[in-house]
C-alpha positions as CSV (number, residue, x, y, z in Angstrom):
1,X,-0.2,0.0,0.1
2,X,1.6,3.5,-1.0
3,X,1.0,6.5,1.0
4,X,0.8,10.0,-0.1
5,X,0.6,13.2,2.0
6,X,-1.5,16.3,1.0
7,X,0.5,18.2,-1.8
8,X,-0.7,21.5,-3.3
9,X,-0.5,21.6,-6.7
10,X,-1.7,25.1,-8.7
11,X,-1.1,27.9,-11.1
12,X,1.3,30.7,-10.5
13,X,-0.5,33.4,-9.1
14,X,-0.4,37.2,-9.5
15,X,1.5,38.9,-6.9
16,X,0.3,42.1,-4.8
17,X,3.0,43.8,-6.6
18,X,1.8,43.6,-10.0
19,X,-0.8,45.7,-11.6
20,X,-4.3,44.3,-12.1
21,X,-6.1,45.3,-15.4
22,X,-9.5,45.4,-16.1
23,X,-11.5,46.1,-19.3
24,X,-14.8,45.4,-20.8
25,X,-14.6,43.4,-24.1
26,X,-16.2,40.7,-22.9
27,X,-19.3,42.7,-21.8
28,X,-22.2,42.8,-24.6
29,X,-22.8,46.4,-25.7
30,X,-25.8,47.8,-24.2
31,X,-27.5,49.5,-21.0
32,X,-26.7,47.4,-17.9
33,X,-29.5,46.2,-15.8
34,X,-29.6,48.6,-12.7
35,X,-26.8,50.5,-14.1
36,X,-24.2,48.1,-12.3
37,X,-21.2,46.0,-13.5
38,X,-19.1,43.4,-11.5
39,X,-15.7,42.1,-13.1
40,X,-12.9,39.8,-11.5
41,X,-9.5,39.2,-12.5
42,X,-7.0,37.2,-10.6
43,X,-9.7,37.0,-7.6
44,X,-9.9,40.7,-7.4
45,X,-13.3,42.2,-8.0
46,X,-14.1,45.7,-9.4
47,X,-17.6,47.3,-9.2
48,X,-18.8,49.8,-11.3
49,X,-22.0,51.7,-10.2
50,X,-23.6,54.9,-12.0
51,X,-27.2,55.4,-13.3
52,X,-27.8,54.4,-16.9
53,X,-24.5,52.8,-17.0
54,X,-23.9,51.7,-20.7
55,X,-21.3,49.5,-22.9
56,X,-20.5,50.7,-26.1
57,X,-18.2,49.8,-28.9
58,X,-15.9,52.6,-29.9
59,X,-14.7,53.2,-33.6
60,X,-11.0,53.0,-31.8
61,X,-10.2,49.1,-33.0
62,X,-13.6,48.2,-31.7
63,X,-12.9,48.9,-28.1
64,X,-15.5,48.3,-25.6
65,X,-15.9,51.2,-23.4
66,X,-18.2,51.9,-20.4
67,X,-19.7,55.0,-19.8
68,X,-23.1,56.6,-18.6
69,X,-26.1,56.8,-20.4
70,X,-25.4,60.4,-21.6
71,X,-21.5,60.2,-21.2
72,X,-22.0,62.5,-18.4
73,X,-22.2,62.4,-14.6
74,X,-20.2,60.2,-12.3
75,X,-19.2,56.5,-12.2
76,X,-18.1,54.9,-8.8
77,X,-15.6,52.0,-9.1
78,X,-15.1,49.9,-5.8
79,X,-12.4,47.0,-5.4
80,X,-12.4,44.1,-3.1
81,X,-9.1,44.9,-2.0
82,X,-7.0,48.2,-0.9
83,X,-5.2,49.6,-3.6
84,X,-2.3,52.3,-3.8
85,X,-2.8,53.6,-7.2
86,X,-5.2,53.4,-10.2
87,X,-4.6,54.2,-13.5
88,X,-8.0,55.0,-15.6
89,X,-7.9,54.8,-19.7
90,X,-10.1,56.9,-21.4
91,X,-11.3,56.5,-25.1
92,X,-10.1,59.1,-27.4
93,X,-13.3,59.0,-29.7
94,X,-16.0,58.3,-27.4
95,X,-17.6,60.8,-26.8
96,X,-16.8,63.3,-29.8
97,X,-13.8,65.7,-28.2
98,X,-12.7,67.4,-26.3
99,X,-14.0,65.7,-23.3
100,X,-12.7,66.1,-19.6
101,X,-13.0,63.6,-16.5
102,X,-11.5,63.8,-12.8
103,X,-11.3,61.7,-10.0
104,X,-13.3,63.8,-7.5
105,X,-13.3,61.1,-4.5
106,X,-12.2,57.9,-3.2
107,X,-13.6,55.1,-0.9
108,X,-12.4,54.3,2.2
109,X,-12.4,50.9,3.9
110,X,-16.0,51.3,4.7
111,X,-16.7,52.3,1.2
112,X,-17.8,55.6,2.2
113,X,-17.0,58.2,-0.6
114,X,-14.3,60.9,0.4
115,X,-13.9,64.3,-1.5
116,X,-10.5,65.1,-2.8
117,X,-9.8,68.9,-3.0
118,X,-8.5,70.1,-6.1
119,X,-9.1,66.9,-8.1
120,X,-6.9,66.0,-11.0
121,X,-8.7,65.9,-14.4
122,X,-7.3,65.2,-17.9
123,X,-8.2,65.7,-21.5
124,X,-6.1,63.4,-22.6
125,X,-6.2,59.4,-22.5
126,X,-5.3,58.5,-19.2
127,X,-5.8,59.6,-15.6
128,X,-3.6,58.4,-12.4
129,X,-4.5,58.6,-8.9
130,X,-2.4,57.5,-5.8
131,X,-2.6,58.2,-2.2
132,X,0.2,58.0,0.9
133,X,-2.6,55.3,2.4
134,X,-4.8,52.5,0.9
135,X,-8.1,53.2,-0.4
136,X,-10.7,50.9,-2.0
137,X,-12.2,52.9,-5.0
138,X,-12.4,56.1,-6.8
139,X,-15.2,58.3,-7.9
140,X,-14.9,59.6,-11.6
141,X,-16.9,62.6,-13.1
142,X,-17.5,64.2,-16.2
143,X,-15.9,67.9,-16.4
144,X,-16.8,68.7,-19.7
145,X,-18.2,66.6,-22.8
146,X,-18.4,63.5,-21.0
147,X,-16.2,60.4,-21.2
148,X,-15.9,56.9,-21.9
149,X,-13.7,54.5,-19.7
150,X,-11.6,51.7,-22.0
151,X,-9.5,50.1,-19.2
152,X,-8.4,50.4,-15.7
153,X,-5.1,49.0,-14.0
154,X,-4.8,49.0,-10.1
155,X,-1.8,48.3,-7.8
156,X,-2.8,46.4,-4.7
157,X,-1.8,47.3,-1.3
158,X,1.0,44.5,-0.3
159,X,-0.2,43.0,3.0
160,X,2.0,43.0,5.9
161,X,3.5,39.1,6.7
162,X,5.6,38.2,9.5
163,X,6.5,34.4,10.1
164,X,8.7,32.2,12.2
165,X,10.4,29.1,10.5
166,X,10.9,26.1,12.6
167,X,13.8,23.5,11.9
168,X,13.0,20.4,10.1
169,X,12.0,17.6,12.0
170,X,14.9,15.0,12.4
171,X,12.3,12.3,13.0
172,X,10.8,10.6,9.6
173,X,7.2,9.8,9.3
174,X,7.2,6.1,9.4
175,X,4.1,6.1,7.5
176,X,4.7,8.6,4.6
177,X,8.7,8.5,4.6
178,X,8.8,12.3,4.8
179,X,10.2,14.9,7.2
180,X,7.8,17.8,8.1
181,X,8.8,21.5,9.1
182,X,6.2,24.0,10.8
183,X,6.1,27.7,9.7
184,X,4.2,30.0,11.7
185,X,2.5,32.9,10.0
186,X,1.0,36.2,11.5
187,X,-1.0,38.7,9.4
188,X,0.5,41.7,11.0
189,X,-1.1,44.3,8.9
190,X,-4.6,46.0,8.9
191,X,-6.0,44.4,6.1
192,X,-7.3,40.5,5.3
193,X,-4.7,38.4,3.4
194,X,-6.2,36.3,0.7
195,X,-3.4,34.0,0.0
196,X,0.0,32.9,0.7
197,X,2.8,31.3,-0.8
198,X,5.5,29.8,0.9
199,X,9.2,29.3,-0.8
200,X,11.6,26.9,-0.2
201,X,15.4,27.9,-1.0
202,X,18.7,26.2,-0.6
203,X,17.1,22.9,-1.3
204,X,20.2,20.6,-1.3
205,X,20.5,18.0,-3.9
206,X,18.5,14.8,-3.0
207,X,15.8,16.8,-1.1
208,X,12.2,17.8,-2.6
209,X,9.5,19.8,-1.2
210,X,6.7,17.4,-2.1
211,X,3.8,19.8,-1.0
212,X,5.2,22.3,-3.7
213,X,2.7,23.8,-6.0
214,X,5.0,25.2,-8.6
215,X,8.5,27.0,-9.4
216,X,9.0,30.5,-8.8
217,X,9.8,31.8,-12.6
218,X,12.6,34.6,-11.2
219,X,14.6,32.1,-8.8
220,X,13.5,28.6,-9.7
221,X,12.7,27.7,-6.4
222,X,9.7,25.6,-5.0
223,X,6.6,27.0,-3.3
224,X,3.6,26.0,-1.8
225,X,0.2,28.1,-1.7
226,X,-2.3,28.5,0.9
227,X,-5.7,29.0,-0.8
228,X,-7.3,30.6,2.1
229,X,-8.0,34.1,3.9
230,X,-6.1,35.1,6.9
231,X,-7.9,38.0,9.3
232,X,-5.4,40.9,10.7
233,X,-3.7,39.9,13.8
234,X,-4.4,36.0,12.8
235,X,-1.8,33.4,13.1
236,X,-1.5,30.3,11.0
237,X,0.3,27.0,11.4
238,X,1.8,25.7,8.1
239,X,3.2,22.1,7.6
240,X,5.7,21.5,4.8
241,X,6.6,18.1,3.7
242,X,10.1,17.2,2.4
243,X,11.3,13.6,0.9
244,X,15.0,12.8,1.4
245,X,16.2,10.7,-1.4
246,X,19.2,9.7,1.0
247,X,16.8,9.2,4.0
248,X,18.9,11.4,6.1
249,X,17.3,14.5,7.9
250,X,17.6,17.4,5.9
251,X,19.1,21.0,7.3
252,X,20.0,24.4,6.2
253,X,16.6,25.0,4.1
254,X,15.6,28.7,3.9
255,X,12.0,29.4,3.8
256,X,10.2,32.8,2.8
257,X,6.5,33.6,2.8
258,X,4.4,36.3,0.7
259,X,0.9,37.4,0.3
260,X,-0.8,36.4,-3.0
261,X,-3.8,36.5,-4.6
262,X,-5.2,33.0,-4.9
263,X,-6.8,31.4,-7.8
264,X,-10.4,30.2,-7.5
265,X,-11.0,26.7,-7.4
266,X,-13.7,25.3,-9.5
267,X,-16.4,22.3,-9.1
268,X,-14.6,19.0,-9.5
269,X,-17.5,17.6,-11.8
270,X,-16.2,14.2,-11.4
271,X,-17.8,11.0,-9.9
272,X,-17.9,10.5,-6.3
273,X,-16.5,7.3,-4.7
274,X,-16.6,5.4,-1.6
275,X,-14.0,6.1,1.1
276,X,-12.5,2.7,2.3
277,X,-11.8,4.1,5.8
278,X,-10.6,7.6,7.4
279,X,-8.7,7.4,10.8
280,X,-6.8,9.8,13.2
281,X,-3.3,9.3,13.6
282,X,-1.6,9.6,16.6
283,X,-0.4,12.9,15.5
284,X,-3.8,14.2,14.9
285,X,-3.5,14.3,11.3
286,X,-6.0,12.1,9.4
287,X,-5.3,9.4,7.0
288,X,-7.9,8.5,4.1
289,X,-7.5,5.1,2.2
290,X,-9.0,4.7,-1.2
291,X,-8.7,2.3,-4.1
292,X,-7.2,3.9,-7.0
293,X,-6.9,3.2,-10.8
294,X,-3.8,3.3,-12.6
295,X,-3.3,6.8,-14.1
296,X,-6.4,8.4,-13.1
297,X,-6.7,11.6,-11.0
298,X,-8.5,12.0,-7.9
299,X,-9.7,14.9,-5.8
300,X,-10.4,15.1,-2.0
301,X,-13.1,17.3,-0.7
302,X,-14.0,17.8,3.2
303,X,-16.9,19.2,4.9
304,X,-17.7,20.0,8.8
305,X,-21.4,19.5,8.3
306,X,-22.1,17.4,5.3
307,X,-23.5,20.3,3.5
308,X,-20.6,22.6,2.4
309,X,-17.8,20.8,0.7
310,X,-14.5,22.3,0.1
311,X,-11.5,21.0,-2.4
312,X,-8.3,20.0,-0.8
313,X,-5.1,20.2,-2.7
314,X,-3.7,18.7,-4.8
315,X,-5.1,16.2,-7.4
316,X,-3.6,12.6,-6.7
317,X,-2.7,10.5,-9.5
318,X,-3.5,6.9,-8.9
319,X,-1.0,4.1,-9.0
320,X,-3.7,1.1,-9.2
321,X,-3.0,0.2,-5.6
322,X,-5.1,1.1,-2.5
323,X,-3.9,4.4,-1.5
324,X,-3.5,6.7,1.6
325,X,-4.2,10.5,1.5
326,X,-3.0,12.2,4.4
327,X,-4.8,15.5,5.3
328,X,-2.0,17.5,7.2
329,X,-4.0,20.7,7.7
330,X,-2.9,24.2,5.9
331,X,-1.8,24.9,3.4
332,X,-3.6,22.1,1.7
333,X,-6.7,22.7,3.6
334,X,-7.8,25.8,5.2
335,X,-7.5,24.9,8.9
336,X,-6.1,21.5,10.8
337,X,-8.1,18.3,10.6
338,X,-10.5,17.3,13.3
339,X,-12.6,14.4,14.4
340,X,-15.8,16.3,13.1
341,X,-14.3,16.5,9.5
342,X,-15.7,14.1,6.7
343,X,-14.1,13.2,3.5
344,X,-15.1,12.1,0.3
345,X,-12.8,11.3,-2.8
346,X,-13.8,12.4,-6.3
347,X,-12.8,10.3,-9.5
348,X,-12.0,13.1,-12.2
349,X,-12.9,12.7,-15.7
350,X,-9.9,11.1,-17.8
């Protein structure tokens, strides 16, 4: 019987240090119901609201643009994360120039509008607004012949993360054949953290981070992703798993932690199978036995009430034997396993 520990596989995420862009190309032309529009990119939501909000197709290469019914008035734009800068792109052809727009207010963390003295305006194609402190949206107003918004880019505020890295255990896990390392992460900022990326550096030859989700493009180091939120002041214990080909306890591995915008997990859409058995190990981790088919992929789901099910990461590939999957808690699941947690295994389509 082969044993697998919970691994976390996923896609490379957008960092808080990168700009996130929104446009309207996938929004059908016409008036929007209720005058509202919500867009989502990389897990960040932008909400647009104004009376008579409409999407039109500009003569400028068929670009879809957002505007009020008469191209005049105001459009409020709110974001699901705090930002430090917003860059707005205005269409040069709609409405007929000249046209002038200004950012006349910003939204605070309570989404209350705060007026901006001497607001910056433009008669050109772009408008940039930034503050010394974070904000959650802007209020854009016509200052002339109207305006049409073609795109906006936001710079999210990087959350503050502090962490304490424990030594890798010198005792091998006899059931999994792995060595574990605990990392304690604290959200030391004032805003929620939506996800974490934990990178392992200085890995010696013969040592593999089996809980890795991917590889950092710039450094080539493996990383693990935690796909859940962490409230301000909250602390989380993460477990990293290593496999040593020499069977010797690893040492001198570097660990770094950063906040990221996590991906959105979609429904599995596979066939739910019976779990052979689930049992709590002496170390309080939960092991789940299941029968596998060679080369087929399996997804594990967990629930505390048998109504709301969450996806654990990663997808496990079967080897044709009875296998064991181990729930070690974060980063693969959003909290440590407990006696009240239920599990089910899903056979994914080939």
